[in-house]
Biotite code that builds the C-alpha atoms (Angstrom):
import biotite.structure as struc

atoms = struc.array([
    struc.Atom([-17.802, -11.435, 11.448], chain_id="A", res_id=1, res_name="MET", atom_name="CA", element="C"),
    struc.Atom([-19.367, -9.484, 8.606], chain_id="A", res_id=2, res_name="LYS", atom_name="CA", element="C"),
    struc.Atom([-18.567, -5.736, 8.060], chain_id="A", res_id=3, res_name="GLY", atom_name="CA", element="C"),
    struc.Atom([-21.061, -3.003, 6.945], chain_id="A", res_id=4, res_name="TYR", atom_name="CA", element="C"),
    struc.Atom([-20.204, 0.471, 6.112], chain_id="A", res_id=5, res_name="VAL", atom_name="CA", element="C"),
    struc.Atom([-23.209, 3.012, 6.476], chain_id="A", res_id=6, res_name="ILE", atom_name="CA", element="C"),
    struc.Atom([-23.317, 4.824, 3.273], chain_id="A", res_id=7, res_name="THR", atom_name="CA", element="C"),
    struc.Atom([-25.703, 7.554, 2.177], chain_id="A", res_id=8, res_name="ILE", atom_name="CA", element="C"),
    struc.Atom([-26.305, 6.357, -1.393], chain_id="A", res_id=9, res_name="GLU", atom_name="CA", element="C"),
    struc.Atom([-27.819, 9.768, -2.659], chain_id="A", res_id=10, res_name="THR", atom_name="CA", element="C"),
    struc.Atom([-24.753, 11.553, -1.573], chain_id="A", res_id=11, res_name="LEU", atom_name="CA", element="C"),
    struc.Atom([-21.584, 11.305, -3.767], chain_id="A", res_id=12, res_name="GLU", atom_name="CA", element="C"),
    struc.Atom([-19.132, 12.242, -0.985], chain_id="A", res_id=13, res_name="GLN", atom_name="CA", element="C"),
    struc.Atom([-20.439, 9.492, 1.121], chain_id="A", res_id=14, res_name="SER", atom_name="CA", element="C"),
    struc.Atom([-20.415, 6.931, -1.501], chain_id="A", res_id=15, res_name="VAL", atom_name="CA", element="C"),
    struc.Atom([-16.818, 7.836, -2.349], chain_id="A", res_id=16, res_name="GLN", atom_name="CA", element="C"),
    struc.Atom([-15.768, 7.601, 1.295], chain_id="A", res_id=17, res_name="CYS", atom_name="CA", element="C"),
    struc.Atom([-17.435, 4.322, 1.749], chain_id="A", res_id=18, res_name="ALA", atom_name="CA", element="C"),
    struc.Atom([-15.557, 2.822, -1.302], chain_id="A", res_id=19, res_name="GLU", atom_name="CA", element="C"),
    struc.Atom([-12.190, 4.085, 0.159], chain_id="A", res_id=20, res_name="ARG", atom_name="CA", element="C"),
    struc.Atom([-13.347, 2.292, 3.443], chain_id="A", res_id=21, res_name="CYS", atom_name="CA", element="C"),
    struc.Atom([-14.116, -0.893, 1.601], chain_id="A", res_id=22, res_name="ILE", atom_name="CA", element="C"),
    struc.Atom([-10.758, -0.693, -0.429], chain_id="A", res_id=23, res_name="LYS", atom_name="CA", element="C"),
    struc.Atom([-8.700, -0.088, 2.866], chain_id="A", res_id=24, res_name="SER", atom_name="CA", element="C"),
    struc.Atom([-10.470, -3.027, 4.587], chain_id="A", res_id=25, res_name="ALA", atom_name="CA", element="C"),
    struc.Atom([-9.772, -5.186, 1.721], chain_id="A", res_id=26, res_name="SER", atom_name="CA", element="C"),
    struc.Atom([-6.064, -4.433, 1.763], chain_id="A", res_id=27, res_name="ARG", atom_name="CA", element="C"),
    struc.Atom([-6.205, -5.571, 5.457], chain_id="A", res_id=28, res_name="ASN", atom_name="CA", element="C"),
    struc.Atom([-7.936, -8.945, 4.533], chain_id="A", res_id=29, res_name="GLY", atom_name="CA", element="C"),
    struc.Atom([-11.556, -7.825, 5.921], chain_id="A", res_id=30, res_name="PHE", atom_name="CA", element="C"),
    struc.Atom([-14.524, -7.830, 3.649], chain_id="A", res_id=31, res_name="PRO", atom_name="CA", element="C"),
    struc.Atom([-16.881, -4.875, 4.015], chain_id="A", res_id=32, res_name="VAL", atom_name="CA", element="C"),
    struc.Atom([-20.161, -4.150, 2.182], chain_id="A", res_id=33, res_name="SER", atom_name="CA", element="C"),
    struc.Atom([-22.306, -1.003, 1.884], chain_id="A", res_id=34, res_name="MET", atom_name="CA", element="C"),
    struc.Atom([-25.233, -0.716, 3.913], chain_id="A", res_id=35, res_name="PHE", atom_name="CA", element="C"),
    struc.Atom([-27.759, 1.980, 2.876], chain_id="A", res_id=36, res_name="ALA", atom_name="CA", element="C"),
    struc.Atom([-28.090, 4.658, 5.501], chain_id="A", res_id=37, res_name="ALA", atom_name="CA", element="C"),
    struc.Atom([-31.412, 6.109, 6.868], chain_id="A", res_id=38, res_name="SER", atom_name="CA", element="C"),
    struc.Atom([-31.758, 9.813, 5.919], chain_id="A", res_id=39, res_name="THR", atom_name="CA", element="C"),
    struc.Atom([-34.227, 12.330, 7.030], chain_id="A", res_id=40, res_name="PRO", atom_name="CA", element="C"),
    struc.Atom([-36.269, 11.603, 3.838], chain_id="A", res_id=41, res_name="ALA", atom_name="CA", element="C"),
    struc.Atom([-36.839, 8.083, 5.199], chain_id="A", res_id=42, res_name="ASP", atom_name="CA", element="C"),
    struc.Atom([-38.844, 9.269, 8.083], chain_id="A", res_id=43, res_name="ASN", atom_name="CA", element="C"),
    struc.Atom([-36.740, 7.909, 10.862], chain_id="A", res_id=44, res_name="PRO", atom_name="CA", element="C"),
    struc.Atom([-38.708, 9.601, 13.406], chain_id="A", res_id=45, res_name="LEU", atom_name="CA", element="C"),
    struc.Atom([-41.519, 7.290, 12.379], chain_id="A", res_id=46, res_name="ASP", atom_name="CA", element="C"),
    struc.Atom([-39.476, 4.108, 12.345], chain_id="A", res_id=47, res_name="TYR", atom_name="CA", element="C"),
    struc.Atom([-38.064, 4.755, 15.960], chain_id="A", res_id=48, res_name="LEU", atom_name="CA", element="C"),
    struc.Atom([-41.534, 5.747, 17.180], chain_id="A", res_id=49, res_name="ALA", atom_name="CA", element="C"),
    struc.Atom([-42.857, 2.274, 15.755], chain_id="A", res_id=50, res_name="GLN", atom_name="CA", element="C"),
    struc.Atom([-39.857, 0.664, 17.622], chain_id="A", res_id=51, res_name="GLU", atom_name="CA", element="C"),
    struc.Atom([-40.832, 2.474, 20.951], chain_id="A", res_id=52, res_name="GLY", atom_name="CA", element="C"),
    struc.Atom([-37.673, 4.617, 20.794], chain_id="A", res_id=53, res_name="VAL", atom_name="CA", element="C"),
    struc.Atom([-38.159, 8.099, 21.961], chain_id="A", res_id=54, res_name="GLY", atom_name="CA", element="C"),
    struc.Atom([-36.127, 10.978, 20.393], chain_id="A", res_id=55, res_name="THR", atom_name="CA", element="C"),
    struc.Atom([-35.893, 13.726, 23.191], chain_id="A", res_id=56, res_name="GLU", atom_name="CA", element="C"),
    struc.Atom([-32.278, 12.711, 23.583], chain_id="A", res_id=57, res_name="GLY", atom_name="CA", element="C"),
    struc.Atom([-31.268, 13.854, 20.180], chain_id="A", res_id=58, res_name="PHE", atom_name="CA", element="C"),
    struc.Atom([-32.212, 17.599, 20.966], chain_id="A", res_id=59, res_name="LYS", atom_name="CA", element="C"),
    struc.Atom([-28.774, 18.919, 21.657], chain_id="A", res_id=60, res_name="GLU", atom_name="CA", element="C"),
    struc.Atom([-26.494, 21.818, 20.542], chain_id="A", res_id=61, res_name="VAL", atom_name="CA", element="C"),
    struc.Atom([-23.941, 19.968, 18.502], chain_id="A", res_id=62, res_name="TYR", atom_name="CA", element="C"),
    struc.Atom([-26.052, 18.160, 15.889], chain_id="A", res_id=63, res_name="SER", atom_name="CA", element="C"),
    struc.Atom([-28.886, 18.687, 13.596], chain_id="A", res_id=64, res_name="ARG", atom_name="CA", element="C"),
    struc.Atom([-31.969, 16.933, 15.144], chain_id="A", res_id=65, res_name="PHE", atom_name="CA", element="C"),
    struc.Atom([-33.136, 15.043, 12.032], chain_id="A", res_id=66, res_name="HIS", atom_name="CA", element="C"),
    struc.Atom([-29.655, 14.202, 10.747], chain_id="A", res_id=67, res_name="ASN", atom_name="CA", element="C"),
    struc.Atom([-28.702, 12.800, 13.906], chain_id="A", res_id=68, res_name="CYS", atom_name="CA", element="C"),
    struc.Atom([-31.756, 10.896, 14.336], chain_id="A", res_id=69, res_name="VAL", atom_name="CA", element="C"),
    struc.Atom([-31.389, 9.417, 10.930], chain_id="A", res_id=70, res_name="ALA", atom_name="CA", element="C"),
    struc.Atom([-27.820, 8.499, 11.621], chain_id="A", res_id=71, res_name="ALA", atom_name="CA", element="C"),
    struc.Atom([-28.907, 6.644, 14.860], chain_id="A", res_id=72, res_name="PHE", atom_name="CA", element="C"),
    struc.Atom([-31.439, 4.852, 12.998], chain_id="A", res_id=73, res_name="THR", atom_name="CA", element="C"),
    struc.Atom([-28.905, 3.334, 10.431], chain_id="A", res_id=74, res_name="SER", atom_name="CA", element="C"),
    struc.Atom([-27.066, 1.890, 13.483], chain_id="A", res_id=75, res_name="HIS", atom_name="CA", element="C"),
    struc.Atom([-30.169, 0.651, 14.999], chain_id="A", res_id=76, res_name="TYR", atom_name="CA", element="C"),
    struc.Atom([-31.105, -1.182, 11.889], chain_id="A", res_id=77, res_name="ARG", atom_name="CA", element="C"),
    struc.Atom([-27.767, -2.926, 11.917], chain_id="A", res_id=78, res_name="LEU", atom_name="CA", element="C"),
    struc.Atom([-28.323, -3.897, 15.474], chain_id="A", res_id=79, res_name="TRP", atom_name="CA", element="C"),
    struc.Atom([-31.693, -5.512, 14.327], chain_id="A", res_id=80, res_name="GLN", atom_name="CA", element="C"),
    struc.Atom([-29.789, -7.231, 11.534], chain_id="A", res_id=81, res_name="LYS", atom_name="CA", element="C"),
    struc.Atom([-27.405, -8.666, 13.946], chain_id="A", res_id=82, res_name="SER", atom_name="CA", element="C"),
    struc.Atom([-30.072, -10.208, 16.227], chain_id="A", res_id=83, res_name="VAL", atom_name="CA", element="C"),
    struc.Atom([-32.258, -11.478, 13.297], chain_id="A", res_id=84, res_name="GLU", atom_name="CA", element="C"),
    struc.Atom([-29.348, -13.219, 11.667], chain_id="A", res_id=85, res_name="GLU", atom_name="CA", element="C"),
    struc.Atom([-27.648, -14.246, 14.720], chain_id="A", res_id=86, res_name="ASN", atom_name="CA", element="C"),
    struc.Atom([-24.367, -12.746, 13.241], chain_id="A", res_id=87, res_name="GLU", atom_name="CA", element="C"),
    struc.Atom([-21.606, -10.581, 14.774], chain_id="A", res_id=88, res_name="THR", atom_name="CA", element="C"),
    struc.Atom([-21.204, -7.540, 12.871], chain_id="A", res_id=89, res_name="LEU", atom_name="CA", element="C"),
    struc.Atom([-18.639, -4.887, 12.346], chain_id="A", res_id=90, res_name="MET", atom_name="CA", element="C"),
    struc.Atom([-20.323, -1.557, 12.072], chain_id="A", res_id=91, res_name="ILE", atom_name="CA", element="C"),
    struc.Atom([-18.517, 1.235, 10.164], chain_id="A", res_id=92, res_name="LEU", atom_name="CA", element="C"),
    struc.Atom([-19.327, 4.781, 9.189], chain_id="A", res_id=93, res_name="GLU", atom_name="CA", element="C"),
    struc.Atom([-18.494, 6.026, 5.808], chain_id="A", res_id=94, res_name="HIS", atom_name="CA", element="C"),
    struc.Atom([-15.219, 7.996, 6.758], chain_id="A", res_id=95, res_name="ASP", atom_name="CA", element="C"),
    struc.Atom([-13.748, 4.875, 8.626], chain_id="A", res_id=96, res_name="ALA", atom_name="CA", element="C"),
    struc.Atom([-10.313, 3.927, 7.241], chain_id="A", res_id=97, res_name="TYR", atom_name="CA", element="C"),
    struc.Atom([-8.465, 0.682, 8.035], chain_id="A", res_id=98, res_name="PHE", atom_name="CA", element="C"),
    struc.Atom([-4.809, 1.025, 9.150], chain_id="A", res_id=99, res_name="LEU", atom_name="CA", element="C"),
    struc.Atom([-4.272, -2.571, 10.081], chain_id="A", res_id=100, res_name="ASP", atom_name="CA", element="C"),
    struc.Atom([-5.881, -6.110, 10.224], chain_id="A", res_id=101, res_name="GLN", atom_name="CA", element="C"),
    struc.Atom([-8.847, -6.704, 12.545], chain_id="A", res_id=102, res_name="ILE", atom_name="CA", element="C"),
    struc.Atom([-7.647, -9.094, 15.175], chain_id="A", res_id=103, res_name="PRO", atom_name="CA", element="C"),
    struc.Atom([-9.684, -12.328, 15.827], chain_id="A", res_id=104, res_name="ASP", atom_name="CA", element="C"),
    struc.Atom([-10.340, -11.846, 19.506], chain_id="A", res_id=105, res_name="VAL", atom_name="CA", element="C"),
    struc.Atom([-13.256, -13.171, 21.450], chain_id="A", res_id=106, res_name="PRO", atom_name="CA", element="C"),
    struc.Atom([-15.705, -10.627, 22.970], chain_id="A", res_id=107, res_name="PHE", atom_name="CA", element="C"),
    struc.Atom([-19.079, -10.884, 24.497], chain_id="A", res_id=108, res_name="SER", atom_name="CA", element="C"),
    struc.Atom([-20.928, -7.925, 23.448], chain_id="A", res_id=109, res_name="ASN", atom_name="CA", element="C"),
    struc.Atom([-19.501, -4.572, 22.180], chain_id="A", res_id=110, res_name="ILE", atom_name="CA", element="C"),
    struc.Atom([-15.873, -4.108, 21.081], chain_id="A", res_id=111, res_name="LEU", atom_name="CA", element="C"),
    struc.Atom([-14.567, -0.730, 19.607], chain_id="A", res_id=112, res_name="SER", atom_name="CA", element="C"),
    struc.Atom([-11.781, -0.860, 17.036], chain_id="A", res_id=113, res_name="PHE", atom_name="CA", element="C"),
    struc.Atom([-11.867, 2.949, 16.187], chain_id="A", res_id=114, res_name="GLY", atom_name="CA", element="C"),
    struc.Atom([-9.229, 5.434, 17.159], chain_id="A", res_id=115, res_name="GLN", atom_name="CA", element="C"),
    struc.Atom([-10.729, 8.474, 18.953], chain_id="A", res_id=116, res_name="PRO", atom_name="CA", element="C"),
    struc.Atom([-11.737, 11.034, 16.437], chain_id="A", res_id=117, res_name="SER", atom_name="CA", element="C"),
    struc.Atom([-12.526, 14.040, 18.563], chain_id="A", res_id=118, res_name="TYR", atom_name="CA", element="C"),
    struc.Atom([-11.585, 15.747, 21.775], chain_id="A", res_id=119, res_name="GLY", atom_name="CA", element="C"),
    struc.Atom([-9.257, 14.460, 24.570], chain_id="A", res_id=120, res_name="LYS", atom_name="CA", element="C"),
    struc.Atom([-8.890, 10.710, 25.120], chain_id="A", res_id=121, res_name="PHE", atom_name="CA", element="C"),
    struc.Atom([-6.899, 8.316, 27.427], chain_id="A", res_id=122, res_name="VAL", atom_name="CA", element="C"),
    struc.Atom([-4.501, 5.905, 25.661], chain_id="A", res_id=123, res_name="THR", atom_name="CA", element="C"),
    struc.Atom([-5.316, 2.226, 26.906], chain_id="A", res_id=124, res_name="PRO", atom_name="CA", element="C"),
    struc.Atom([-2.624, 0.891, 29.216], chain_id="A", res_id=125, res_name="PRO", atom_name="CA", element="C"),
    struc.Atom([-2.053, -2.492, 27.365], chain_id="A", res_id=126, res_name="THR", atom_name="CA", element="C"),
    struc.Atom([-1.916, -3.885, 23.863], chain_id="A", res_id=127, res_name="ILE", atom_name="CA", element="C"),
    struc.Atom([-4.882, -5.940, 22.986], chain_id="A", res_id=128, res_name="GLY", atom_name="CA", element="C"),
    struc.Atom([-8.328, -5.981, 24.352], chain_id="A", res_id=129, res_name="LYS", atom_name="CA", element="C"),
    struc.Atom([-9.228, -3.492, 27.231], chain_id="A", res_id=130, res_name="ASN", atom_name="CA", element="C"),
    struc.Atom([-12.315, -2.138, 28.958], chain_id="A", res_id=131, res_name="LYS", atom_name="CA", element="C"),
    struc.Atom([-13.463, 0.931, 27.020], chain_id="A", res_id=132, res_name="LEU", atom_name="CA", element="C"),
    struc.Atom([-11.104, 3.548, 28.760], chain_id="A", res_id=133, res_name="ILE", atom_name="CA", element="C"),
    struc.Atom([-10.253, 6.067, 25.713], chain_id="A", res_id=134, res_name="SER", atom_name="CA", element="C"),
    struc.Atom([-13.461, 7.880, 26.727], chain_id="A", res_id=135, res_name="LYS", atom_name="CA", element="C"),
    struc.Atom([-16.402, 7.065, 28.715], chain_id="A", res_id=136, res_name="GLN", atom_name="CA", element="C"),
    struc.Atom([-18.343, 6.500, 25.599], chain_id="A", res_id=137, res_name="TYR", atom_name="CA", element="C"),
    struc.Atom([-17.463, 5.453, 22.138], chain_id="A", res_id=138, res_name="LEU", atom_name="CA", element="C"),
    struc.Atom([-14.648, 7.795, 20.756], chain_id="A", res_id=139, res_name="PRO", atom_name="CA", element="C"),
    struc.Atom([-16.706, 8.059, 17.495], chain_id="A", res_id=140, res_name="GLY", atom_name="CA", element="C"),
    struc.Atom([-19.094, 5.417, 16.389], chain_id="A", res_id=141, res_name="ALA", atom_name="CA", element="C"),
    struc.Atom([-17.071, 4.702, 13.295], chain_id="A", res_id=142, res_name="HIS", atom_name="CA", element="C"),
    struc.Atom([-15.864, 1.279, 13.900], chain_id="A", res_id=143, res_name="ALA", atom_name="CA", element="C"),
    struc.Atom([-17.138, -1.094, 16.464], chain_id="A", res_id=144, res_name="TYR", atom_name="CA", element="C"),
    struc.Atom([-18.245, -4.826, 16.528], chain_id="A", res_id=145, res_name="ALA", atom_name="CA", element="C"),
    struc.Atom([-21.459, -6.279, 18.182], chain_id="A", res_id=146, res_name="VAL", atom_name="CA", element="C"),
    struc.Atom([-22.538, -9.586, 18.872], chain_id="A", res_id=147, res_name="THR", atom_name="CA", element="C"),
    struc.Atom([-26.257, -10.467, 18.788], chain_id="A", res_id=148, res_name="PRO", atom_name="CA", element="C"),
    struc.Atom([-26.220, -10.279, 22.458], chain_id="A", res_id=149, res_name="ALA", atom_name="CA", element="C"),
    struc.Atom([-24.691, -6.839, 22.359], chain_id="A", res_id=150, res_name="GLY", atom_name="CA", element="C"),
    struc.Atom([-27.016, -5.775, 19.676], chain_id="A", res_id=151, res_name="ALA", atom_name="CA", element="C"),
    struc.Atom([-29.922, -6.933, 21.771], chain_id="A", res_id=152, res_name="ALA", atom_name="CA", element="C"),
    struc.Atom([-28.657, -4.838, 24.647], chain_id="A", res_id=153, res_name="GLN", atom_name="CA", element="C"),
    struc.Atom([-28.252, -1.894, 22.492], chain_id="A", res_id=154, res_name="LEU", atom_name="CA", element="C"),
    struc.Atom([-31.962, -2.285, 21.118], chain_id="A", res_id=155, res_name="ILE", atom_name="CA", element="C"),
    struc.Atom([-33.312, -2.621, 24.717], chain_id="A", res_id=156, res_name="ALA", atom_name="CA", element="C"),
    struc.Atom([-31.546, 0.340, 26.203], chain_id="A", res_id=157, res_name="GLN", atom_name="CA", element="C"),
    struc.Atom([-32.518, 2.556, 22.916], chain_id="A", res_id=158, res_name="ALA", atom_name="CA", element="C"),
    struc.Atom([-36.083, 2.135, 24.174], chain_id="A", res_id=159, res_name="LYS", atom_name="CA", element="C"),
    struc.Atom([-35.091, 3.682, 27.633], chain_id="A", res_id=160, res_name="VAL", atom_name="CA", element="C"),
    struc.Atom([-32.674, 6.601, 26.623], chain_id="A", res_id=161, res_name="CYS", atom_name="CA", element="C"),
    struc.Atom([-31.748, 6.904, 23.069], chain_id="A", res_id=162, res_name="ALA", atom_name="CA", element="C"),
    struc.Atom([-29.018, 9.739, 22.232], chain_id="A", res_id=163, res_name="LYS", atom_name="CA", element="C"),
    struc.Atom([-26.494, 10.367, 19.505], chain_id="A", res_id=164, res_name="PRO", atom_name="CA", element="C"),
    struc.Atom([-24.888, 7.086, 18.743], chain_id="A", res_id=165, res_name="THR", atom_name="CA", element="C"),
    struc.Atom([-21.440, 7.579, 20.147], chain_id="A", res_id=166, res_name="ASP", atom_name="CA", element="C"),
    struc.Atom([-22.578, 9.003, 23.647], chain_id="A", res_id=167, res_name="VAL", atom_name="CA", element="C"),
    struc.Atom([-25.291, 6.463, 23.721], chain_id="A", res_id=168, res_name="PHE", atom_name="CA", element="C"),
    struc.Atom([-22.943, 3.631, 23.723], chain_id="A", res_id=169, res_name="ILE", atom_name="CA", element="C"),
    struc.Atom([-21.254, 4.534, 26.974], chain_id="A", res_id=170, res_name="CYS", atom_name="CA", element="C"),
    struc.Atom([-20.111, 2.982, 30.127], chain_id="A", res_id=171, res_name="ASN", atom_name="CA", element="C"),
    struc.Atom([-23.116, 4.457, 31.989], chain_id="A", res_id=172, res_name="ALA", atom_name="CA", element="C"),
    struc.Atom([-25.385, 2.388, 29.835], chain_id="A", res_id=173, res_name="ASN", atom_name="CA", element="C"),
    struc.Atom([-23.335, -0.659, 29.327], chain_id="A", res_id=174, res_name="PHE", atom_name="CA", element="C"),
    struc.Atom([-20.968, -2.141, 31.793], chain_id="A", res_id=175, res_name="ASP", atom_name="CA", element="C"),
    struc.Atom([-19.378, -4.441, 29.161], chain_id="A", res_id=176, res_name="ASN", atom_name="CA", element="C"),
    struc.Atom([-17.861, -2.107, 26.537], chain_id="A", res_id=177, res_name="ILE", atom_name="CA", element="C"),
    struc.Atom([-14.297, -3.106, 25.312], chain_id="A", res_id=178, res_name="GLU", atom_name="CA", element="C"),
    struc.Atom([-11.852, -1.603, 22.869], chain_id="A", res_id=179, res_name="GLU", atom_name="CA", element="C"),
    struc.Atom([-8.925, -2.909, 21.068], chain_id="A", res_id=180, res_name="TYR", atom_name="CA", element="C"),
    struc.Atom([-5.517, -1.023, 21.115], chain_id="A", res_id=181, res_name="TYR", atom_name="CA", element="C"),
    struc.Atom([-3.599, -0.222, 19.096], chain_id="A", res_id=182, res_name="PRO", atom_name="CA", element="C"),
    struc.Atom([-6.785, 1.082, 17.221], chain_id="A", res_id=183, res_name="TRP", atom_name="CA", element="C"),
    struc.Atom([-6.744, -0.751, 13.654], chain_id="A", res_id=184, res_name="PRO", atom_name="CA", element="C"),
    struc.Atom([-9.351, 1.911, 12.347], chain_id="A", res_id=185, res_name="VAL", atom_name="CA", element="C"),
    struc.Atom([-9.228, 5.602, 12.078], chain_id="A", res_id=186, res_name="GLU", atom_name="CA", element="C"),
    struc.Atom([-11.454, 8.407, 10.671], chain_id="A", res_id=187, res_name="VAL", atom_name="CA", element="C"),
    struc.Atom([-10.478, 10.378, 7.619], chain_id="A", res_id=188, res_name="ARG", atom_name="CA", element="C"),
    struc.Atom([-13.229, 12.956, 7.411], chain_id="A", res_id=189, res_name="ASP", atom_name="CA", element="C"),
    struc.Atom([-13.414, 16.168, 5.614], chain_id="A", res_id=190, res_name="SER", atom_name="CA", element="C"),
    struc.Atom([-17.179, 16.881, 5.970], chain_id="A", res_id=191, res_name="PHE", atom_name="CA", element="C"),
    struc.Atom([-20.176, 16.076, 8.185], chain_id="A", res_id=192, res_name="THR", atom_name="CA", element="C"),
    struc.Atom([-23.813, 15.406, 7.386], chain_id="A", res_id=193, res_name="THR", atom_name="CA", element="C"),
    struc.Atom([-24.839, 15.342, 11.158], chain_id="A", res_id=194, res_name="ILE", atom_name="CA", element="C"),
    struc.Atom([-23.046, 17.827, 13.236], chain_id="A", res_id=195, res_name="GLN", atom_name="CA", element="C"),
    struc.Atom([-23.507, 21.626, 13.322], chain_id="A", res_id=196, res_name="LYS", atom_name="CA", element="C"),
    struc.Atom([-20.398, 23.689, 12.957], chain_id="A", res_id=197, res_name="GLU", atom_name="CA", element="C"),
    struc.Atom([-20.112, 23.923, 16.726], chain_id="A", res_id=198, res_name="ARG", atom_name="CA", element="C"),
    struc.Atom([-20.022, 20.228, 16.910], chain_id="A", res_id=199, res_name="GLY", atom_name="CA", element="C"),
    struc.Atom([-17.198, 20.038, 14.460], chain_id="A", res_id=200, res_name="CYS", atom_name="CA", element="C"),
    struc.Atom([-14.631, 22.129, 16.465], chain_id="A", res_id=201, res_name="LEU", atom_name="CA", element="C"),
    struc.Atom([-13.250, 19.319, 18.581], chain_id="A", res_id=202, res_name="ALA", atom_name="CA", element="C"),
    struc.Atom([-12.781, 16.885, 15.745], chain_id="A", res_id=203, res_name="LYS", atom_name="CA", element="C"),
    struc.Atom([-9.200, 15.982, 15.026], chain_id="A", res_id=204, res_name="HIS", atom_name="CA", element="C"),
    struc.Atom([-9.426, 16.614, 11.315], chain_id="A", res_id=205, res_name="ASN", atom_name="CA", element="C"),
    struc.Atom([-11.275, 19.887, 11.387], chain_id="A", res_id=206, res_name="TYR", atom_name="CA", element="C"),
    struc.Atom([-9.957, 22.891, 9.564], chain_id="A", res_id=207, res_name="ASN", atom_name="CA", element="C"),
    struc.Atom([-10.996, 25.706, 7.553], chain_id="A", res_id=208, res_name="GLU", atom_name="CA", element="C"),
    struc.Atom([-11.943, 23.503, 4.572], chain_id="A", res_id=209, res_name="THR", atom_name="CA", element="C"),
    struc.Atom([-14.116, 21.262, 6.611], chain_id="A", res_id=210, res_name="TYR", atom_name="CA", element="C"),
    struc.Atom([-17.681, 21.086, 5.185], chain_id="A", res_id=211, res_name="GLU", atom_name="CA", element="C"),
    struc.Atom([-21.106, 20.918, 7.048], chain_id="A", res_id=212, res_name="VAL", atom_name="CA", element="C"),
    struc.Atom([-23.232, 19.291, 4.370], chain_id="A", res_id=213, res_name="ILE", atom_name="CA", element="C"),
])
């Protein structure tokens, strides 16, 4: 399994966080490479339009529309990479931090390794692989793995009802999302390039110094 951390290469804070993610992964024996993020300057609306992906679902009160679309496009491009290269990928966001090794467990489509980063959540009942239960959607899209089959499902569903990445990858859209507990990856975030301030209030790391960039 290959690991990629989505990195805004033109933003120093993002690069620094991604480098920290890579180092923490290396200490736990998992290789991770940077993956250049899509940004609003890259015209992600045009990219998704060419793919047949609508963007009405990104118009919501918690995030900035163009930034949210760009973030989704970064994930979408990695799903495409998984399918095209027939490789299972670990997809990471720049503020992901590895606490432990990634277990070598078989899974069929989508497996989350990320500790919930915002809001209330449910602790999985057993150690190891569980059906996604911490939330009804990814508890933050900062650390999840996809097989080529899972990536193909994500791409197909995106053409039906694309939304912000974490709420898009949900039990209502996919009946085969799993998560691993105890979560080996957490979020260490002090800023956002996606949410509005309103969308940051439920973040577990939110405080008076948290930046909306």
